[in-house]
N, C-alpha and C positions, 0 to 999 in steps of 0.2 A: 303845243301845250297839252292837247288831248293825249297824244301818244306818250308823253312824259308823265302823265298822271297829275298835271297841274290844273286842278279843277277850277279854281277861282279865275285864273288867267284865261283858261279856255272859255269859260262862261262870258267873261268880259269881252273877249274878241268876237265870240259868237253873237253877242248882243249888238256890237258895233256893225258886224257884217249884216245882221238881220235888218237893222235900220237902213243901211245903205241900199241893200238889195231890194227892200220894200219900196224905197223911194223911186228906184229906177225900174221897178217891175221885173226884176231878175228872179224868176220863180225857182229856178234850180238852186240858186244860192240862198234864197229864203228857206227852202226846205232843208238844205244842208246845215244852215246855221241853227235851225230848230233841233236838228238831230244832235248836234254838238252840245247845245244848251240843255237838251233833255238829259244827255249823258252826265253833264256836269251836275245837274240837280240831283240825279240819282246818287252820284258819288258823295254829295254833300248831305245826304240823308233824306231828301224830299222824294221818296220813292214813288208815291202815287202821281205827283205832278210831273216828275221826270219821265216815268214810263208813258204817261199820256202824251207828253210832248214828243217823245221818241216815235210813238205810233203815228201821231199827226204829221211829223216831219217825213217819215217814211212813206206815208200815203201821199203826201204832196209831191214828194220826189218821184214816186211811181207815176203820178198823173202827168208828169212832164215827158214821160217816155224814156228818160235817162236810165242807164243801168250801171255806168261806171261808179264805183264806190258803194253800190247798193249792198254787196256781200259784206263788206266791212261794217256798214251801218247796221245790217241785220245782226252782226255779231255783238255790237253794242247793245242792241235791244235784247238779245238773248241773255247777256250778262245781267242786265237790269231786271229782267223777268226772273232770273234765277235768284237774285237777291230778294225779290218780292215773294218768292216761294211759288211762283206761277210756272211750275215745271213743264207742263204740257205745252204751253205757249212758247216757253223758252226753247224747248226741243224743236218745235215746228220752225221757229225762226232760224236756229243754227243749221238745221238740215236743209232749209231753203237756201241759206247762204252757201253751203257746201255744194249743193246742186248747181247754183249759179256760177260758182267757180269752175265747175266742170263744163258748163255750157258756154261760158265766155272766154275761158282761159286766163281770166284776171286772177292770178294766184298769189298776189302780193300779201294777202291776208290769210292765205290758206292754213299756214302753220298755226296762227293764232286762233282760227276758227276750230281747228281740231282740239286745241287747248281748252277753249271755251266749252266744247262738247264734253270733254273729260271732266272739267270742273262741274258742269251741270249734273252729270251722272253721279258724281261723288256727293254733291250737295243734296240731291234727291234721296240718295240712300241714307245720308246722315240725318235727314229730316224725319225719317220713319220713327214713330214713337217706340221707345223701349221701356222695359220695366224700370221702376224707380231705382236709381242708384246703379243701374247696369252700365250706363254710359253708351255712347254711340258705337255701333259695330257695322262694318261694311261686309256684306256677304261676299264670298270668294268669287262668285260669278260676276258681281258688279265690279269688284276690284280688278278682275281680269279685263273687263270692258274699259274701265277707266284707264288702266295702264296701256292698253292698246291705243286709245285716243292720244294719250300724252306722248307715247313713244313715236307715234306717227307725226305729231307736232314737232318733236325734237328732230326727227329725221329730215323733215321738210325744211326746217329752219337751218339746219346744218348744210343741207344741199344748196340753199339759197344764200349761205353766208350771212344770215340775218341774226346777228347776235342778240338783239333785243328780244326777238321772238323766241330764240333759243333759251334765253334766261327765264322768260315767263313760263315756258313749257317745263323747264327744269324745276322751277319753283313749285309748280303744281304737282309734278311727279314727286318731289321731295316731301310735300305735304302728305301725299298718299303713303309714302314710305314711313312717315312718322306715325300715321294711323296704324300701320302694320308693324310698328315697333322695330323698324329698320333704320334707326337713326344714323348708323355708320354709312349706310348706302346713300342716305340723303346728303350727308356731309361730303362724301366722295363725289357726288354728282354736282353739287353747288360750288364747292370751293374753287375749282379751276376757272369757272365762269366769273366769280367775284374778282379773282385776281386779274382776269383778262381786261376788265373795265378800268382802265387808267383815267378815263374821263367819265363825266356823268355820274359820279359816285354819290351825288346828292339827289338823284332821281328816286322815285318811289320804289321801283322794281329792284334797283341795286341795294337800297336800304333794307328792303324786305329780305333779300338774299343774304346780306351780311347778318 
């Protein structure tokens, strides 16, 4: 449910898992349930509470000595911090996640982490105050860095035949193209992927792509 973007269902299952894991003293699962619940809270608009729970969940997970899924969880934290405008902390989280992928070889989330990094760079640039009425502008240097992150995400997803990660990376790259007034390039990128998904057309990512 978390991967599908179904926040309410993800939170419900996380709370059930948390109750069971707490009863049986399963500290790894307590921590992971907190991470998922924190993500769900962020996605439902409770930014401060969600970020706090994500941080506490990650700290509890680290205390167990486990590293499996930590990179992916750091990616969730980086996304949440980006939404909260805490760009320095978001950058630290996603870069730690990417370093962890290199150290452990657990690369299942690598494509999405590069996508998250690109989204962060774009959000940070868009948040810079401009003169009234000028609208947001992305410096060329930043746009180049964002495109490099997202192109890397696309390439990794395609190599892994991970269509969901490919769609997310393409969505982010299409948004950059829109900022650059390259609507035709955005359509060319997204259209084949939308057509590829004959199932799951009610999921958040496919709806956004459509």
